[in-house]
LOVEX-541929 format. One record per residue (C-alpha): x, y, z; residue in three letters; residue number from 1. Coordinates in nm, 2 decimals, decimal comma. Layout:
+--------+--------+--------+-----+-----+
!     c1 !     c2 !     c3 !  aa !   i !
+--------+--------+--------+-----+-----+
!      X !      Y !      Z ! ala ! NUM !
...
+--------+--------+--------+-----+-----+
This chain:
+--------+--------+--------+-----+-----+
!     c1 !     c2 !     c3 !  aa !   i !
+--------+--------+--------+-----+-----+
!   1,64 !   0,08 !   0,43 ! met !   1 !
!   1,28 !  -0,01 !   0,35 ! ile !   2 !
!   1,09 !   0,10 !   0,04 ! asp !   3 !
!   0,75 !   0,03 !   0,12 ! ile !   4 !
!   0,64 !   0,04 !  -0,26 ! arg !   5 !
!   0,85 !  -0,27 !  -0,30 ! gln !   6 !
!   0,64 !  -0,45 !   0,01 ! leu !   7 !
!   0,30 !  -0,66 !  -0,13 ! lys !   8 !
!   0,04 !  -0,54 !   0,09 ! phe !   9 !
!  -0,32 !  -0,57 !  -0,04 ! pro !  10 !
!  -0,53 !  -0,29 !   0,03 ! thr !  11 !
!  -0,86 !  -0,43 !   0,08 ! asp !  12 !
!  -0,80 !  -0,60 !   0,43 ! asp !  13 !
!  -0,61 !  -0,47 !   0,73 ! ala !  14 !
!  -0,42 !  -0,47 !   1,02 ! ala !  15 !
!  -0,25 !  -0,80 !   1,11 ! glu !  16 !
!  -0,42 !  -1,06 !   0,87 ! ser !  17 !
!  -0,18 !  -0,90 !   0,59 ! ile !  18 !
!   0,13 !  -0,90 !   0,82 ! lys !  19 !
!   0,43 !  -0,95 !   0,61 ! asp !  20 !
!   0,69 !  -1,17 !   0,84 ! ala !  21 !
!   1,01 !  -1,04 !   0,72 ! glu !  22 !
!   0,90 !  -0,65 !   0,73 ! phe !  23 !
!   0,74 !  -0,72 !   1,08 ! ser !  24 !
!   1,04 !  -0,87 !   1,20 ! ala !  25 !
!   1,27 !  -0,59 !   1,09 ! thr !  26 !
!   1,07 !  -0,33 !   1,21 ! ser !  27 !
!   1,03 !  -0,49 !   1,56 ! asn !  28 !
!   1,38 !  -0,52 !   1,62 ! ser !  29 !
!   1,42 !  -0,14 !   1,52 ! ala !  30 !
!   1,53 !   0,08 !   1,77 ! asp !  31 !
!   1,35 !   0,36 !   1,60 ! gly !  32 !
!   1,26 !   0,49 !   1,23 ! phe !  33 !
!   1,36 !   0,75 !   1,01 ! ile !  34 !
!   1,08 !   0,81 !   0,72 ! met !  35 !
!   1,14 !   1,00 !   0,40 ! val !  36 !
!   0,78 !   1,04 !   0,27 ! val !  37 !
!   0,57 !   1,31 !   0,07 ! pro !  38 !
!   0,35 !   1,53 !   0,27 ! glu !  39 !
!  -0,02 !   1,44 !   0,17 ! tyr !  40 !
!  -0,27 !   1,67 !   0,34 ! asn !  41 !
!  -0,05 !   1,81 !   0,60 ! his !  42 !
!   0,02 !   1,41 !   0,72 ! ser !  43 !
!   0,15 !   1,12 !   0,56 ! phe !  44 !
!   0,02 !   0,88 !   0,28 ! pro !  45 !
!  -0,27 !   0,67 !   0,40 ! gly !  46 !
!  -0,05 !   0,36 !   0,25 ! leu !  47 !
!   0,24 !   0,42 !   0,47 ! leu !  48 !
!  -0,02 !   0,40 !   0,78 ! lys !  49 !
!  -0,16 !   0,07 !   0,61 ! his !  50 !
!   0,18 !  -0,10 !   0,62 ! val !  51 !
!   0,24 !   0,06 !   0,98 ! leu !  52 !
!  -0,08 !  -0,08 !   1,09 ! asp !  53 !
!   0,01 !  -0,43 !   1,02 ! thr !  54 !
!   0,23 !  -0,44 !   1,31 ! asn !  55 !
!  -0,02 !  -0,30 !   1,56 ! leu !  56 !
!  -0,09 !  -0,49 !   1,88 ! met !  57 !
!  -0,44 !  -0,48 !   1,95 ! glu !  58 !
!  -0,50 !  -0,43 !   2,31 ! ala !  59 !
!  -0,74 !  -0,67 !   2,47 ! thr !  60 !
!  -0,95 !  -0,58 !   2,75 ! glu !  61 !
!  -1,03 !  -0,81 !   3,05 ! asn !  62 !
!  -1,39 !  -0,82 !   3,05 ! lys !  63 !
!  -1,52 !  -1,00 !   3,36 ! glu !  64 !
+--------+--------+--------+-----+-----+
């Protein structure tokens, strides 16, 4: 179980530059997620999106 309130992610930066190695390893090895989060404006909280975005792999285009 991971409580994102216990993770120390800065909110003034984004994506891979703030990646937490332990959280990334745990989430990358998971087969799936069960999330228990409050609803906020018919969606999930921005902090959860911020934390999940730290594990995104940015697609690179081959420009020739």
